[in-house]
C-alpha positions, 0 to 999 in steps of 0.5 A: 610493235616496231611497225607500230614505232616506224609509223609513229616515228613516220608520223614525227617526222611528216609534222616536223619536215613534211610528207615527202620527207625520207629519213631512209629508213624502211621497216625491214632492216631497220625495226625488222631484222630478217632473223625475225620475220623468218622466225614468224611460223604464221600462227595467227597468235599476233593477229587475235592478240591485236589490241588495235586490229590491225592484221600483222600478219599480212605485214609479215607476209608483204615483208618476206614477199619483198625479201624474197621477190626484190631483195633475193633474200631468203633462207637456202632452204626456202630457195632449194626449195623454190628450185624443186618447184620450178624444175620438178613442180614439187617441193621434192627433189624427184622428177615428176616421173620418178615420184611413184617409184617408192610404191611400185619398191614397195608393192614388189617387197610385198610380194617377195 
C-alpha cells in the first residue's frame, strides 16, 4: 500500500511539475520505516494476494539491500552474522577448524 501511495504521489508531481521534479521524499524512510522493512518474514503472502500482480517482495528485498549496502543500516543480529560469514565462512562464530569438535566430543562421550 505504501508503494502504491508513493507511486501515486510521484505521478501527481510529474503531472504538476514535470518529470525532473524531486520532492525530496523516498519510499524508504518516508513511507516505509526500517522497522516495517525488517519485520517482513518474506513469506510471499503479499505476492499471492496482490490484486495488480506486482511483486511487493522484490521491492522489500531491494529496499533491504539498499539499506544494508548503501546506508549501512542493518539490525545488530544481521551485522553479527555478516561478520561471522566474512571471518568464518559461515553464520556461526566458530572457526572452520572447530566446527566438528562437537561430533568428536559426542563420540568420546559415547565411548565412555
